[in-house]
C-alpha positions in Angstrom: 55.2 29.3 -13.7 57.2 26.1 -13.2 55.9 22.7 -13.8 54.0 21.3 -10.9 53.8 17.6 -10.1 50.5 16.0 -10.9 48.2 15.3 -8.0 47.8 11.5 -7.9 44.6 11.9 -5.9 43.2 14.6 -8.2 40.8 14.2 -11.2 42.0 11.5 -13.6 41.4 11.3 -17.3 40.6 8.2 -19.3 42.1 8.3 -22.7 40.9 4.9 -23.9 37.5 4.0 -25.2 34.7 4.2 -22.8 33.7 0.9 -21.2 30.6 -0.7 -22.7 27.5 -0.2 -20.6 26.7 -3.2 -18.5 23.4 -4.6 -17.4 25.0 -5.2 -14.0 23.9 -2.7 -11.3 27.2 -1.4 -9.8 27.1 -1.4 -6.0 29.6 -1.1 -3.1 29.9 -4.9 -3.3 32.0 -4.5 -6.5 34.8 -2.7 -4.6 36.7 -5.9 -3.6 40.2 -5.8 -2.2 41.5 -8.3 -4.7 40.7 -6.0 -7.6 41.9 -2.7 -6.0 45.0 -3.6 -4.1 48.4 -4.5 -5.4 49.3 -7.4 -3.1 52.8 -7.5 -1.7 54.8 -10.6 -2.3 55.3 -12.9 0.6 58.8 -12.8 1.9 60.9 -15.9 1.1 61.4 -18.3 4.0 64.8 -19.8 3.0 67.6 -20.1 0.6 69.3 -17.4 -1.4 66.0 -15.6 -1.8 65.7 -15.0 2.0 69.4 -14.0 2.1 68.9 -11.4 -0.6 65.7 -10.1 1.0 67.4 -9.7 4.4 70.6 -8.2 2.9 68.6 -5.5 1.1 66.4 -4.8 4.1 63.4 -6.0 2.2 63.7 -3.6 -0.7 64.4 -6.5 -3.0 61.9 -9.3 -2.7 62.4 -12.1 -5.2 59.2 -13.7 -3.8 58.6 -17.3 -2.9 60.3 -20.2 -4.6 58.2 -22.8 -6.5 58.5 -25.1 -3.5 57.3 -22.4 -1.0 54.4 -21.6 -3.3 53.4 -25.3 -3.4 53.6 -25.4 0.4 51.5 -22.3 0.7 48.9 -23.8 -1.6 48.7 -26.9 0.5 48.2 -24.9 3.6 45.4 -22.9 2.0 43.6 -26.2 1.2 44.1 -27.5 4.7 42.8 -24.3 6.3 39.6 -24.2 4.4 36.7 -23.3 6.7 34.3 -26.0 7.9 30.6 -25.4 8.5 29.7 -27.3 11.6 31.9 -30.3 12.1 33.6 -32.7 9.8 33.9 -36.5 10.6 36.6 -38.8 9.2 36.5 -42.5 9.9 39.7 -44.6 9.6 39.1 -48.2 8.4 41.2 -51.3 7.9 40.2 -54.9 7.8 43.7 -56.0 8.5 45.6 -55.2 11.7 49.2 -53.9 11.7 48.9 -51.7 8.6 49.2 -48.4 10.4 45.6 -47.3 10.8 46.0 -45.9 14.3 49.3 -44.3 13.3 47.7 -42.7 10.3 44.9 -41.4 12.6 47.4 -39.7 14.9 49.5 -38.4 12.0 46.7 -36.8 10.1 44.9 -35.6 13.2 48.1 -34.0 14.5 48.7 -32.3 11.2 45.3 -30.8 11.1 45.6 -29.7 14.7 49.0 -28.1 14.2 48.1 -26.2 11.0 44.5 -25.1 11.8 43.2 -22.9 14.5 40.1 -24.9 15.5 39.6 -27.9 17.7 40.5 -31.4 16.5 39.8 -34.6 18.3 40.4 -38.3 17.6 38.1 -40.9 19.1 39.1 -44.5 19.8 36.0 -46.5 18.7 37.9 -49.8 18.7 35.7 -52.2 20.8 38.8 -54.4 21.5 41.0 -52.3 23.7 42.3 -49.7 21.2 45.7 -48.2 21.5 45.0 -44.7 20.2 45.5 -43.0 23.6 49.0 -44.6 23.8 50.2 -42.4 21.0 49.8 -39.1 22.9 51.0 -38.0 26.4 48.6 -39.4 29.0 46.8 -36.6 30.8 43.7 -38.5 32.1 42.5 -42.0 32.6 39.0 -41.1 31.5 37.5 -43.0 28.5 34.6 -42.8 26.2 32.4 -44.4 28.8 33.3 -41.7 31.4 32.4 -39.0 28.9 29.0 -40.7 28.2 28.4 -41.0 32.0 29.1 -37.3 32.4 26.8 -36.3 29.5 24.2 -34.6 31.7 26.8 -32.4 33.4 28.6 -31.1 30.3 28.0 -27.4 29.8 31.2 -26.1 28.2 34.4 -27.1 26.4 36.4 -27.5 29.6 34.0 -30.2 30.8 34.9 -32.3 27.7 38.6 -31.4 27.9 38.7 -33.1 31.3 38.2 -36.4 29.6 40.8 -36.0 26.8 44.6 -36.1 26.5 46.4 -33.7 24.2 49.4 -34.1 22.0 52.0 -31.4 21.5 50.3 -30.7 18.1 47.1 -29.8 20.0 45.3 -32.9 18.8 43.1 -34.3 21.6 42.4 -38.0 22.0 39.4 -39.6 23.7 40.5 -43.1 24.8 38.5 -46.3 24.5 37.6 -48.5 27.5 40.7 -50.4 28.8 39.2 -52.2 31.8 39.0 -55.9 31.0 36.4 -56.3 33.7 33.8 -54.4 31.6 32.2 -57.0 29.3 29.8 -54.6 27.4 31.3 -53.7 24.1 31.3 -50.1 22.7 28.1 -50.0 20.8 26.4 -47.9 18.1 24.3 -46.1 20.7 27.5 -45.3 22.7 29.2 -43.9 19.6 26.2 -41.7 18.6 26.0 -40.3 22.1 29.8 -39.4 22.0 29.4 -37.6 18.6 26.3 -35.8 20.0 28.6 -34.3 22.6 31.8 -33.7 20.6 30.1 -32.1 17.6 29.3 -29.0 19.7 33.0 -28.3 20.6 35.1 -29.8 17.8 35.4 -28.9 14.1 37.2 -32.1 13.0 36.4 -35.4 14.6 38.5 -38.4 13.6 37.4 -41.9 14.5 39.9 -44.8 14.8 37.7 -47.9 14.2 38.5 -51.5 15.0 39.8 -53.9 12.4 36.4 -55.4 11.8 33.4 -53.8 10.1 30.7 -56.0 11.6 30.7 -54.8 15.2 27.9 -52.7 16.5 29.6 -49.3 16.6 30.5 -49.4 12.9 26.9 -48.8 11.9 27.0 -45.4 13.7 30.5 -44.6 12.5 29.6 -45.1 8.8 26.2 -43.4 9.0 27.7 -40.3 10.6 30.9 -40.1 8.7 31.6 -37.3 6.1 34.5 -39.3 4.5 36.7 -42.3 5.0 40.4 -42.9 5.2 41.1 -46.5 4.2 44.5 -47.7 5.3 46.4 -50.5 3.5 49.9 -51.8 3.4 52.0 -52.1 0.2 51.5 -55.8 0.2 49.1 -58.2 -1.6 47.1 -59.2 1.5 46.8 -55.6 2.7 45.7 -54.4 -0.7 43.1 -57.2 -1.1 41.7 -56.5 2.4 41.4 -52.8 1.5 39.7 -53.6 -1.8 37.3 -56.0 0.0 36.4 -53.2 2.4 35.4 -51.1 -0.5 33.3 -54.0 -1.9 31.5 -54.4 1.4 30.8 -50.7 1.6 29.4 -50.7 -1.9 27.1 -53.6 -1.3 25.8 -52.4 2.1 24.5 -49.0 1.2 27.6 -47.0 1.7 28.6 -46.5 -2.0 28.5 -42.7 -1.4 31.4 -43.1 1.1 33.5 -45.1 -1.4 33.7 -42.2 -3.7 34.7 -39.9 -0.8 37.4 -42.3 0.5 41.1 -41.4 0.6 43.3 -44.5 0.5 46.5 -44.4 2.5 49.2 -46.9 1.6 51.3 -47.0 4.7 54.7 -48.6 4.7 54.9 -50.2 8.1 58.3 -51.8 7.4 61.6 -50.4 6.1 62.8 -51.2 2.6 61.1 -51.0 -0.8 58.1 -53.1 -1.7 58.0 -55.5 -4.6 54.4 -54.4 -5.3 53.9 -52.3 -8.5 52.8 -49.1 -6.6 51.7 -47.4 -9.8 49.3 -50.3 -10.6 48.1 -50.4 -7.0 47.5 -46.7 -6.9 45.6 -46.7 -10.2 43.3 -49.5 -8.9 42.2 -47.5 -6.0 41.9 -44.2 -8.0 39.3 -45.9 -10.2 37.1 -46.3 -7.1 38.2 -43.6 -4.6 38.8 -39.9 -4.4 42.6 -39.9 -3.8 45.5 -42.1 -2.8 48.5 -41.2 -0.7 51.6 -43.2 0.1 53.1 -42.6 3.6 56.7 -43.8 3.8 58.2 -45.9 6.6 59.3 -43.8 9.5 61.3 -45.1 12.5 59.6 -42.7 14.9 56.1 -44.0 13.9 57.3 -47.6 14.1 58.2 -47.2 17.8 54.5 -47.5 18.6 54.7 -44.8 21.3 53.9 -41.1 21.6 53.9 -39.4 18.2 55.7 -36.1 17.8 55.5 -34.4 14.4 58.8 -32.7 15.0 60.5 -36.2 15.2 59.3 -37.4 11.8 61.4 -37.5 8.7 60.8 -34.6 6.4 59.4 -36.9 3.7 56.9 -38.4 6.3 55.9 -34.9 7.5 55.3 -33.8 3.9 53.2 -36.9 3.2 50.9 -36.1 6.1 50.6 -32.5 5.0 49.7 -33.6 1.5 47.2 -36.2 2.9 45.6 -33.5 5.0 45.2 -31.3 1.9 43.6 -34.2 0.0 41.1 -34.8 2.9 40.4 -31.1 3.2 39.4 -30.8 -0.4 36.1 -32.3 0.7 35.4 -29.7 3.4 33.4 -27.3 1.1 31.4 -30.2 -0.3 30.4 -31.4 3.2 28.4 -28.3 4.2 25.2 -29.4 5.8 25.9 -33.1 5.2 25.7 -33.9 8.9 24.7 -30.7 10.5 22.9 -32.6 13.3 23.3 -36.2 14.5 19.6 -37.0 14.3 19.1 -40.6 15.4 16.8 -40.7 18.5 
């Protein structure tokens, strides 16, 4: 009889030495996909690799380039799951350093790259401008949301009070009526978080330029991490360092170690500051430091559209998002419920 092809699904022999007996009780849980499957390479997204892949109908796949692999790794970090909600407070003692712009840029990046709900809250007691950086869809403010608290039953009830950017980032505006004399308080902020934590996975809070106003107590007590924004200038850097000092001496040292410092170039041109020295100073105290370059679109002070940013700026926000997201697994249960009453 002629030779017959071996049946790949038939009995298989093992010619090597028998595996050593293990004390581990083998169960169905040991049959994991990563160990059994030969993973197909991701198709390249550009360059000669994509051309070759398309030319051969996919039969030749050179795989991702090093740059594409780095980008995929960043996206994996950004898309880590969150248990409950994660709250990020944006601080700066000095105005004009790009705090609100950074809030919108990071929030938009998270919203565009993740599938869950992301919202930015304007907690500035002095007529914040966060809502001016997204298309206006409602004149509702934080006070309107608080007033409607007893009637909120579903996500759409909250959505009626927010405006949404093209990135899917939602923004809850601060009070803009100069006739209202009562400042946004700690109690107000806690009530807002009580509502939002039910419907949003990431909550960003754009604080005022001070740290002594009432709402700041609630912001810091409920925050999972901080983003401290500075300019590449002596006065901005000193203000940022002073903020860390204040936090350390007022019972928020645990937040200092979970702070990501953003050095935002609000003006064109290179800085005369030694950026390596400045970065190293903050790295001795904080979790990470990211430099966001000057961008004409951000400098306009109007609605922010990620598609209009320079590639270097867009990349900086993606890297910043990955840095912040590295804390997601560590935050599980840190603020599961806003217990305060």
